[in-house]
Backbone atoms as SQL, in Angstrom:
CREATE TABLE atoms (id INTEGER PRIMARY KEY, chain TEXT, resi INTEGER, resn TEXT, atom TEXT, x REAL, y REAL, z REAL);
INSERT INTO atoms VALUES
  (1, 'A', 1, 'MET', 'N', 46.387, 35.009, 0.364),
  (2, 'A', 1, 'MET', 'CA', 45.129, 34.469, -0.116),
  (3, 'A', 1, 'MET', 'C', 44.510, 32.988, 0.245),
  (4, 'A', 2, 'ASN', 'N', 43.744, 32.752, -0.202),
  (5, 'A', 2, 'ASN', 'CA', 43.541, 31.428, 0.508),
  (6, 'A', 2, 'ASN', 'C', 42.552, 30.118, -0.725),
  (7, 'A', 3, 'ASP', 'N', 42.776, 28.878, -0.744),
  (8, 'A', 3, 'ASP', 'CA', 42.338, 28.275, -1.727),
  (9, 'A', 3, 'ASP', 'C', 41.911, 28.514, -2.113),
  (10, 'A', 4, 'THR', 'N', 39.789, 29.111, -1.142),
  (11, 'A', 4, 'THR', 'CA', 38.809, 29.506, -2.353),
  (12, 'A', 4, 'THR', 'C', 39.088, 31.450, -2.833),
  (13, 'A', 5, 'GLN', 'N', 40.448, 31.785, -2.916),
  (14, 'A', 5, 'GLN', 'CA', 40.888, 33.547, -3.665),
  (15, 'A', 5, 'GLN', 'C', 41.005, 32.805, -4.124),
  (16, 'A', 6, 'THR', 'N', 42.228, 30.846, -4.730),
  (17, 'A', 6, 'THR', 'CA', 42.630, 31.006, -5.615),
  (18, 'A', 6, 'THR', 'C', 42.549, 29.912, -7.101),
  (19, 'A', 7, 'THR', 'N', 41.162, 29.448, -6.583),
  (20, 'A', 7, 'THR', 'CA', 40.675, 29.243, -7.434),
  (21, 'A', 7, 'THR', 'C', 39.435, 29.022, -8.574),
  (22, 'A', 8, 'ASP', 'N', 39.564, 28.636, -9.191),
  (23, 'A', 8, 'ASP', 'CA', 38.636, 29.347, -10.673),
  (24, 'A', 8, 'ASP', 'C', 37.489, 29.796, -10.182),
  (25, 'A', 9, 'PRO', 'N', 36.551, 30.111, -10.739),
  (26, 'A', 9, 'PRO', 'CA', 35.055, 30.313, -10.494),
  (27, 'A', 9, 'PRO', 'C', 34.199, 29.553, -10.434),
  (28, 'A', 10, 'VAL', 'N', 34.724, 29.116, -11.506),
  (29, 'A', 10, 'VAL', 'CA', 33.862, 27.636, -11.717),
  (30, 'A', 10, 'VAL', 'C', 34.008, 26.147, -10.107),
  (31, 'A', 11, 'ALA', 'N', 35.317, 26.380, -10.464),
  (32, 'A', 11, 'ALA', 'CA', 35.399, 24.887, -9.272),
  (33, 'A', 11, 'ALA', 'C', 35.179, 25.288, -7.237),
  (34, 'A', 12, 'ARG', 'N', 35.209, 26.858, -7.547),
  (35, 'A', 12, 'ARG', 'CA', 34.876, 27.798, -6.307),
  (36, 'A', 12, 'ARG', 'C', 33.201, 27.429, -5.785),
  (37, 'A', 13, 'ALA', 'N', 32.490, 26.801, -7.327),
  (38, 'A', 13, 'ALA', 'CA', 30.887, 27.171, -7.099),
  (39, 'A', 13, 'ALA', 'C', 30.534, 25.783, -7.079),
  (40, 'A', 14, 'ALA', 'N', 31.378, 24.748, -7.644),
  (41, 'A', 14, 'ALA', 'CA', 31.582, 23.188, -7.255),
  (42, 'A', 14, 'ALA', 'C', 31.219, 23.084, -5.501),
  (43, 'A', 15, 'THR', 'N', 32.825, 23.191, -4.701),
  (44, 'A', 15, 'THR', 'CA', 32.808, 23.661, -3.723),
  (45, 'A', 15, 'THR', 'C', 31.709, 24.185, -2.848),
  (46, 'A', 16, 'LEU', 'N', 30.639, 25.285, -2.906),
  (47, 'A', 16, 'LEU', 'CA', 30.459, 25.777, -2.888),
  (48, 'A', 16, 'LEU', 'C', 29.023, 24.360, -2.864),
  (49, 'A', 17, 'LEU', 'N', 28.298, 23.865, -4.156),
  (50, 'A', 17, 'LEU', 'CA', 27.836, 23.679, -4.158),
  (51, 'A', 17, 'LEU', 'C', 26.880, 22.088, -3.602),
  (52, 'A', 18, 'ARG', 'N', 28.482, 21.225, -3.110),
  (53, 'A', 18, 'ARG', 'CA', 28.313, 20.348, -2.560),
  (54, 'A', 18, 'ARG', 'C', 28.812, 20.445, -1.049),
  (55, 'A', 19, 'GLY', 'N', 28.876, 21.663, -0.317),
  (56, 'A', 19, 'GLY', 'CA', 28.178, 22.293, 0.755),
  (57, 'A', 19, 'GLY', 'C', 26.817, 22.180, 0.968),
  (58, 'A', 20, 'HIS', 'N', 26.196, 23.503, 0.336),
  (59, 'A', 20, 'HIS', 'CA', 24.737, 23.136, 0.784),
  (60, 'A', 20, 'HIS', 'C', 23.731, 21.796, 0.693),
  (61, 'A', 21, 'ARG', 'N', 24.491, 21.214, -0.690),
  (62, 'A', 21, 'ARG', 'CA', 23.739, 19.903, -0.387),
  (63, 'A', 21, 'ARG', 'C', 24.156, 19.291, 0.448),
  (64, 'A', 22, 'GLU', 'N', 25.511, 18.927, 0.730),
  (65, 'A', 22, 'GLU', 'CA', 24.676, 18.264, 2.582),
  (66, 'A', 22, 'GLU', 'C', 24.857, 18.871, 3.034),
  (67, 'A', 23, 'SER', 'N', 23.948, 19.952, 3.201),
  (68, 'A', 23, 'SER', 'CA', 22.981, 20.518, 4.605),
  (69, 'A', 23, 'SER', 'C', 22.394, 19.953, 4.133),
  (70, 'A', 24, 'ILE', 'N', 22.558, 20.479, 2.457),
  (71, 'A', 24, 'ILE', 'CA', 20.467, 20.277, 1.937),
  (72, 'A', 24, 'ILE', 'C', 20.106, 18.225, 3.043),
  (73, 'A', 25, 'ASP', 'N', 20.950, 17.208, 2.921),
  (74, 'A', 25, 'ASP', 'CA', 21.203, 15.889, 3.297),
  (75, 'A', 25, 'ASP', 'C', 21.003, 16.076, 4.749),
  (76, 'A', 26, 'ARG', 'N', 21.118, 16.323, 4.863),
  (77, 'A', 26, 'ARG', 'CA', 21.200, 16.260, 6.424),
  (78, 'A', 26, 'ARG', 'C', 19.957, 16.716, 7.179),
  (79, 'A', 27, 'LEU', 'N', 19.311, 17.918, 6.444),
  (80, 'A', 27, 'LEU', 'CA', 18.066, 18.626, 7.070),
  (81, 'A', 27, 'LEU', 'C', 16.830, 17.756, 6.454),
  (82, 'A', 28, 'ASP', 'N', 17.716, 17.174, 6.147),
  (83, 'A', 28, 'ASP', 'CA', 16.228, 15.485, 5.094),
  (84, 'A', 28, 'ASP', 'C', 16.287, 14.256, 5.846),
  (85, 'A', 29, 'ALA', 'N', 17.673, 14.340, 6.641),
  (86, 'A', 29, 'ALA', 'CA', 18.059, 13.264, 7.619),
  (87, 'A', 29, 'ALA', 'C', 16.873, 13.940, 9.022),
  (88, 'A', 30, 'ILE', 'N', 17.304, 15.019, 9.515),
  (89, 'A', 30, 'ILE', 'CA', 16.570, 15.756, 9.811),
  (90, 'A', 30, 'ILE', 'C', 14.739, 15.126, 9.812),
  (91, 'A', 31, 'LEU', 'N', 14.933, 16.171, 9.084),
  (92, 'A', 31, 'LEU', 'CA', 12.788, 15.980, 8.543),
  (93, 'A', 31, 'LEU', 'C', 12.857, 15.095, 8.808),
  (94, 'A', 32, 'VAL', 'N', 13.125, 14.002, 8.128),
  (95, 'A', 32, 'VAL', 'CA', 12.249, 12.773, 7.815),
  (96, 'A', 32, 'VAL', 'C', 12.667, 11.624, 9.581),
  (97, 'A', 33, 'TYR', 'N', 13.163, 12.409, 10.441),
  (98, 'A', 33, 'TYR', 'CA', 13.178, 11.992, 11.396),
  (99, 'A', 33, 'TYR', 'C', 12.520, 12.475, 12.706),
  (100, 'A', 34, 'THR', 'N', 11.758, 13.371, 12.445),
  (101, 'A', 34, 'THR', 'CA', 11.052, 14.242, 12.713),
  (102, 'A', 34, 'THR', 'C', 10.240, 14.460, 11.870),
  (103, 'A', 35, 'LEU', 'N', 9.107, 13.760, 11.345),
  (104, 'A', 35, 'LEU', 'CA', 7.936, 13.068, 10.831),
  (105, 'A', 35, 'LEU', 'C', 8.052, 12.006, 11.761),
  (106, 'A', 36, 'GLY', 'N', 9.167, 10.682, 11.313),
  (107, 'A', 36, 'GLY', 'CA', 8.511, 9.757, 12.454),
  (108, 'A', 36, 'GLY', 'C', 8.202, 9.455, 13.847),
  (109, 'A', 37, 'GLU', 'N', 9.328, 10.741, 14.667),
  (110, 'A', 37, 'GLU', 'CA', 9.070, 10.817, 16.053),
  (111, 'A', 37, 'GLU', 'C', 6.907, 11.596, 16.472),
  (112, 'A', 38, 'ARG', 'N', 7.010, 12.537, 14.955),
  (113, 'A', 38, 'ARG', 'CA', 5.776, 13.060, 15.227),
  (114, 'A', 38, 'ARG', 'C', 4.350, 11.631, 15.436),
  (115, 'A', 39, 'PHE', 'N', 5.061, 10.911, 13.989),
  (116, 'A', 39, 'PHE', 'CA', 3.698, 10.062, 13.622),
  (117, 'A', 39, 'PHE', 'C', 3.489, 8.571, 15.236),
  (118, 'A', 40, 'LYS', 'N', 4.675, 8.912, 15.363),
  (119, 'A', 40, 'LYS', 'CA', 4.726, 7.952, 16.712),
  (120, 'A', 40, 'LYS', 'C', 3.644, 8.058, 17.848),
  (121, 'A', 41, 'HIS', 'N', 4.047, 9.683, 17.919),
  (122, 'A', 41, 'HIS', 'CA', 2.908, 10.445, 19.223),
  (123, 'A', 41, 'HIS', 'C', 1.229, 10.262, 18.088),
  (124, 'A', 42, 'THR', 'N', 1.057, 10.804, 16.990),
  (125, 'A', 42, 'THR', 'CA', -0.129, 10.426, 16.718),
  (126, 'A', 42, 'THR', 'C', -0.459, 9.565, 16.606),
  (127, 'A', 43, 'GLN', 'N', 0.047, 8.480, 16.380),
  (128, 'A', 43, 'GLN', 'CA', -0.154, 6.809, 16.655),
  (129, 'A', 43, 'GLN', 'C', -1.366, 6.417, 18.242),
  (130, 'A', 44, 'ALA', 'N', 0.282, 6.830, 18.719),
  (131, 'A', 44, 'ALA', 'CA', -0.434, 6.562, 20.253),
  (132, 'A', 44, 'ALA', 'C', -2.147, 6.888, 19.687),
  (133, 'A', 45, 'VAL', 'N', -1.410, 8.316, 20.264),
  (134, 'A', 45, 'VAL', 'CA', -3.149, 10.080, 20.329),
  (135, 'A', 45, 'VAL', 'C', -4.266, 9.061, 19.653),
  (136, 'A', 46, 'GLY', 'N', -3.924, 7.760, 18.016),
  (137, 'A', 46, 'GLY', 'CA', -5.840, 7.804, 17.123),
  (138, 'A', 46, 'GLY', 'C', -6.351, 6.543, 18.074),
  (139, 'A', 47, 'LYS', 'N', -4.922, 5.506, 19.735),
  (140, 'A', 47, 'LYS', 'CA', -5.164, 4.558, 19.802),
  (141, 'A', 47, 'LYS', 'C', -6.154, 4.361, 20.843),
  (142, 'A', 48, 'LEU', 'N', -5.797, 5.776, 21.871),
  (143, 'A', 48, 'LEU', 'CA', -6.348, 6.106, 22.359),
  (144, 'A', 48, 'LEU', 'C', -7.837, 7.017, 22.344),
  (145, 'A', 49, 'LYS', 'N', -8.357, 7.700, 21.060),
  (146, 'A', 49, 'LYS', 'CA', -9.066, 7.859, 20.468),
  (147, 'A', 49, 'LYS', 'C', -10.263, 6.894, 20.360),
  (148, 'A', 50, 'ALA', 'N', -8.951, 5.679, 19.462),
  (149, 'A', 50, 'ALA', 'CA', -9.902, 4.928, 19.553),
  (150, 'A', 50, 'ALA', 'C', -11.251, 3.881, 20.996),
  (151, 'A', 51, 'GLU', 'N', -9.725, 3.616, 21.558),
  (152, 'A', 51, 'GLU', 'CA', -9.727, 3.479, 23.325),
  (153, 'A', 51, 'GLU', 'C', -11.049, 4.127, 23.347),
  (154, 'A', 52, 'HIS', 'N', -11.189, 5.880, 23.106),
  (155, 'A', 52, 'HIS', 'CA', -12.838, 6.411, 24.178),
  (156, 'A', 52, 'HIS', 'C', -13.350, 6.603, 23.342),
  (157, 'A', 53, 'ASP', 'N', -13.591, 5.437, 22.280),
  (158, 'A', 53, 'ASP', 'CA', -14.167, 6.593, 21.897),
  (159, 'A', 53, 'ASP', 'C', -14.630, 8.113, 20.918),
  (160, 'A', 54, 'LEU', 'N', -14.252, 8.350, 20.655),
  (161, 'A', 54, 'LEU', 'CA', -13.703, 9.223, 20.359),
  (162, 'A', 54, 'LEU', 'C', -12.726, 9.829, 18.737),
  (163, 'A', 55, 'PRO', 'N', -14.466, 10.775, 18.068),
  (164, 'A', 55, 'PRO', 'CA', -13.584, 11.160, 16.823),
  (165, 'A', 55, 'PRO', 'C', -12.360, 11.619, 16.204),
  (166, 'A', 56, 'PRO', 'N', -12.030, 10.447, 14.948),
  (167, 'A', 56, 'PRO', 'CA', -10.670, 10.372, 14.274),
  (168, 'A', 56, 'PRO', 'C', -10.340, 11.448, 13.892),
  (169, 'A', 57, 'SER', 'N', -11.129, 12.213, 13.728),
  (170, 'A', 57, 'SER', 'CA', -10.049, 14.229, 13.862),
  (171, 'A', 57, 'SER', 'C', -11.500, 15.260, 14.702),
  (172, 'A', 58, 'ASP', 'N', -10.363, 16.042, 15.127),
  (173, 'A', 58, 'ASP', 'CA', -10.710, 17.388, 15.645),
  (174, 'A', 58, 'ASP', 'C', -10.687, 18.648, 14.629),
  (175, 'A', 59, 'PRO', 'N', -11.252, 18.758, 14.193),
  (176, 'A', 59, 'PRO', 'CA', -11.069, 20.090, 13.531),
  (177, 'A', 59, 'PRO', 'C', -11.122, 21.432, 13.950),
  (178, 'A', 60, 'ALA', 'N', -11.560, 22.381, 15.506),
  (179, 'A', 60, 'ALA', 'CA', -10.982, 23.158, 16.432),
  (180, 'A', 60, 'ALA', 'C', -9.324, 22.691, 16.699),
  (181, 'A', 61, 'ARG', 'N', -8.847, 22.012, 16.673),
  (182, 'A', 61, 'ARG', 'CA', -7.335, 21.784, 17.206),
  (183, 'A', 61, 'ARG', 'C', -6.474, 21.969, 15.228),
  (184, 'A', 62, 'GLU', 'N', -7.418, 21.417, 14.874),
  (185, 'A', 62, 'GLU', 'CA', -6.765, 21.261, 12.991),
  (186, 'A', 62, 'GLU', 'C', -6.348, 22.718, 12.427),
  (187, 'A', 63, 'GLU', 'N', -7.507, 24.138, 12.656),
  (188, 'A', 63, 'GLU', 'CA', -7.577, 24.830, 12.828),
  (189, 'A', 63, 'GLU', 'C', -6.113, 25.974, 13.771),
  (190, 'A', 64, 'GLN', 'N', -6.301, 25.514, 14.336),
  (191, 'A', 64, 'GLN', 'CA', -5.776, 26.140, 14.957),
  (192, 'A', 64, 'GLN', 'C', -3.636, 25.402, 15.735),
  (193, 'A', 65, 'GLN', 'N', -4.022, 24.677, 14.820),
  (194, 'A', 65, 'GLN', 'CA', -2.570, 24.314, 14.718),
  (195, 'A', 65, 'GLN', 'C', -2.079, 24.857, 12.841),
  (196, 'A', 66, 'ILE', 'N', -2.797, 25.007, 12.231),
  (197, 'A', 66, 'ILE', 'CA', -2.299, 25.736, 11.204),
  (198, 'A', 66, 'ILE', 'C', -2.562, 27.663, 11.314),
  (199, 'A', 67, 'ALA', 'N', -2.942, 28.245, 11.683),
  (200, 'A', 67, 'ALA', 'CA', -2.703, 29.225, 12.272),
  (201, 'A', 67, 'ALA', 'C', -1.943, 29.495, 13.229),
  (202, 'A', 68, 'ARG', 'N', -1.029, 28.084, 14.079),
  (203, 'A', 68, 'ARG', 'CA', 0.237, 27.818, 13.808),
  (204, 'A', 68, 'ARG', 'C', 1.472, 27.663, 13.968),
  (205, 'A', 69, 'LEU', 'N', 1.054, 27.219, 12.578),
  (206, 'A', 69, 'LEU', 'CA', 2.127, 26.426, 11.698),
  (207, 'A', 69, 'LEU', 'C', 2.753, 28.188, 10.948),
  (208, 'A', 70, 'GLU', 'N', 1.205, 29.058, 10.003),
  (209, 'A', 70, 'GLU', 'CA', 1.226, 29.648, 9.271),
  (210, 'A', 70, 'GLU', 'C', 2.328, 30.513, 10.012),
  (211, 'A', 71, 'ASP', 'N', 2.000, 31.612, 11.162),
  (212, 'A', 71, 'ASP', 'CA', 3.028, 32.169, 12.635),
  (213, 'A', 71, 'ASP', 'C', 3.801, 31.605, 12.675),
  (214, 'A', 72, 'LEU', 'N', 4.524, 30.594, 12.711),
  (215, 'A', 72, 'LEU', 'CA', 5.517, 29.998, 12.417),
  (216, 'A', 72, 'LEU', 'C', 5.950, 30.239, 10.849),
  (217, 'A', 73, 'ALA', 'N', 5.516, 29.615, 10.507),
  (218, 'A', 73, 'ALA', 'CA', 5.826, 30.408, 8.771),
  (219, 'A', 73, 'ALA', 'C', 6.853, 31.152, 9.023),
  (220, 'A', 74, 'LYS', 'N', 6.229, 32.091, 9.384),
  (221, 'A', 74, 'LYS', 'CA', 6.752, 33.602, 8.814),
  (222, 'A', 74, 'LYS', 'C', 7.293, 33.902, 9.716),
  (223, 'A', 75, 'ALA', 'N', 8.074, 33.125, 10.444),
  (224, 'A', 75, 'ALA', 'CA', 9.168, 33.428, 11.796),
  (225, 'A', 75, 'ALA', 'C', 9.611, 33.064, 11.043),
  (226, 'A', 76, 'ALA', 'N', 10.153, 32.074, 10.583),
  (227, 'A', 76, 'ALA', 'CA', 11.074, 31.091, 9.779),
  (228, 'A', 76, 'ALA', 'C', 10.870, 32.079, 8.036),
  (229, 'A', 77, 'ASP', 'N', 10.204, 32.630, 7.349),
  (230, 'A', 77, 'ASP', 'CA', 11.181, 33.446, 6.149),
  (231, 'A', 77, 'ASP', 'C', 10.134, 31.936, 5.446),
  (232, 'A', 78, 'LEU', 'N', 9.534, 31.249, 5.407),
  (233, 'A', 78, 'LEU', 'CA', 8.991, 30.427, 4.659),
  (234, 'A', 78, 'LEU', 'C', 7.213, 30.807, 4.384),
  (235, 'A', 79, 'ASP', 'N', 7.163, 30.092, 2.781),
  (236, 'A', 79, 'ASP', 'CA', 5.895, 30.798, 2.725),
  (237, 'A', 79, 'ASP', 'C', 5.007, 30.171, 3.135),
  (238, 'A', 80, 'PRO', 'N', 4.233, 30.611, 4.206),
  (239, 'A', 80, 'PRO', 'CA', 2.640, 30.091, 5.032),
  (240, 'A', 80, 'PRO', 'C', 2.334, 29.113, 4.308),
  (241, 'A', 81, 'GLU', 'N', 1.840, 29.296, 2.605),
  (242, 'A', 81, 'GLU', 'CA', 0.584, 28.318, 1.302),
  (243, 'A', 81, 'GLU', 'C', 1.738, 27.451, 1.842),
  (244, 'A', 82, 'PHE', 'N', 2.434, 27.694, 1.849),
  (245, 'A', 82, 'PHE', 'CA', 3.052, 26.075, 1.337),
  (246, 'A', 82, 'PHE', 'C', 3.285, 25.324, 3.031),
  (247, 'A', 83, 'ALA', 'N', 3.634, 25.845, 3.518),
  (248, 'A', 83, 'ALA', 'CA', 3.459, 25.179, 5.646),
  (249, 'A', 83, 'ALA', 'C', 1.975, 24.154, 5.395),
  (250, 'A', 84, 'LYS', 'N', 1.047, 25.957, 5.231),
  (251, 'A', 84, 'LYS', 'CA', -0.805, 24.962, 5.095),
  (252, 'A', 84, 'LYS', 'C', -0.557, 23.836, 4.410),
  (253, 'A', 85, 'LYS', 'N', -0.666, 24.205, 2.813),
  (254, 'A', 85, 'LYS', 'CA', -0.576, 22.833, 2.502),
  (255, 'A', 85, 'LYS', 'C', 0.314, 21.840, 2.721),
  (256, 'A', 86, 'PHE', 'N', 1.755, 22.028, 3.495),
  (257, 'A', 86, 'PHE', 'CA', 2.497, 20.683, 4.386),
  (258, 'A', 86, 'PHE', 'C', 1.158, 20.474, 6.286),
  (259, 'A', 87, 'LEU', 'N', 0.871, 21.116, 6.022),
  (260, 'A', 87, 'LEU', 'CA', 0.478, 20.900, 8.080),
  (261, 'A', 87, 'LEU', 'C', -1.049, 19.758, 6.937),
  (262, 'A', 88, 'ASN', 'N', -2.293, 20.834, 6.492),
  (263, 'A', 88, 'ASN', 'CA', -3.328, 19.737, 5.627),
  (264, 'A', 88, 'ASN', 'C', -3.216, 18.776, 4.870),
  (265, 'A', 89, 'PHE', 'N', -0.841, 18.731, 4.405),
  (266, 'A', 89, 'PHE', 'CA', -1.010, 16.767, 4.122),
  (267, 'A', 89, 'PHE', 'C', -0.976, 15.927, 5.301),
  (268, 'A', 90, 'ILE', 'N', 0.044, 16.364, 6.531),
  (269, 'A', 90, 'ILE', 'CA', 0.109, 15.046, 7.904),
  (270, 'A', 90, 'ILE', 'C', -0.836, 14.993, 7.862),
  (271, 'A', 91, 'ILE', 'N', -2.197, 15.690, 8.369),
  (272, 'A', 91, 'ILE', 'CA', -3.089, 16.319, 9.236),
  (273, 'A', 91, 'ILE', 'C', -3.933, 14.820, 8.116),
  (274, 'A', 92, 'ALA', 'N', -3.951, 15.068, 7.234),
  (275, 'A', 92, 'ALA', 'CA', -4.657, 13.900, 6.259),
  (276, 'A', 92, 'ALA', 'C', -3.909, 12.067, 6.848),
  (277, 'A', 93, 'GLU', 'N', -3.032, 12.433, 6.638),
  (278, 'A', 93, 'GLU', 'CA', -2.561, 11.304, 7.090),
  (279, 'A', 93, 'GLU', 'C', -2.595, 11.133, 8.023),
  (280, 'A', 94, 'VAL', 'N', -2.600, 11.632, 8.849),
  (281, 'A', 94, 'VAL', 'CA', -3.144, 11.541, 10.611),
  (282, 'A', 94, 'VAL', 'C', -4.448, 10.530, 11.221),
  (283, 'A', 95, 'ILE', 'N', -5.592, 11.593, 10.435),
  (284, 'A', 95, 'ILE', 'CA', -6.377, 11.473, 10.245),
  (285, 'A', 95, 'ILE', 'C', -7.542, 10.109, 9.530),
  (286, 'A', 96, 'ARG', 'N', -6.480, 9.298, 8.717),
  (287, 'A', 96, 'ARG', 'CA', -6.580, 8.467, 7.617),
  (288, 'A', 96, 'ARG', 'C', -6.029, 7.338, 9.207),
  (289, 'A', 97, 'HIS', 'N', -4.779, 7.418, 9.937),
  (290, 'A', 97, 'HIS', 'CA', -3.678, 5.969, 10.713),
  (291, 'A', 97, 'HIS', 'C', -5.417, 6.929, 11.580),
  (292, 'A', 98, 'HIS', 'N', -5.678, 7.560, 12.452),
  (293, 'A', 98, 'HIS', 'CA', -6.972, 7.400, 12.919),
  (294, 'A', 98, 'HIS', 'C', -8.202, 6.533, 12.795),
  (295, 'A', 99, 'GLN', 'N', -8.766, 7.052, 11.838),
  (296, 'A', 99, 'GLN', 'CA', -9.238, 5.499, 11.739),
  (297, 'A', 99, 'GLN', 'C', -9.450, 3.977, 10.879),
  (298, 'A', 100, 'GLN', 'N', -7.934, 3.878, 10.855),
  (299, 'A', 100, 'GLN', 'CA', -7.524, 2.856, 10.863),
  (300, 'A', 100, 'GLN', 'C', -7.623, 2.373, 12.518),
  (301, 'A', 101, 'HIS', 'N', -7.576, 2.712, 13.004),
  (302, 'A', 101, 'HIS', 'CA', -7.218, 2.316, 14.315),
  (303, 'A', 101, 'HIS', 'C', -9.216, 1.663, 14.590),
  (304, 'A', 102, 'GLN', 'N', -9.954, 2.585, 14.423),
  (305, 'A', 102, 'GLN', 'CA', -11.783, 2.589, 14.287),
  (306, 'A', 102, 'GLN', 'C', -11.805, 1.095, 14.203),
  (307, 'A', 103, 'SER', 'N', -11.540, 1.042, 13.548),
  (308, 'A', 103, 'SER', 'CA', -12.315, -0.501, 11.629),
  (309, 'A', 103, 'SER', 'C', -11.493, -1.916, 12.303);
């Protein structure tokens, strides 16, 4: 028998909970750094669009990206509606940044 088999259920649950929380914390850090990297690229795109008098939003690309993300969400067993809302939130923030560059 190993330690987890001899431990009472509450202690075992606490150990499992701690492991899940550590994983969540690592994933949160990955999300934040990934978003930071993504926004570095979208900031560069915004500057490029402003320099060349291009519109801050690209509805056709946004539609493609939403469809792509919905497919990725399904493959990842994530609610596609949640993924769509999340991407729409990010797109709105990117457009806001792009508009700032054009001011």
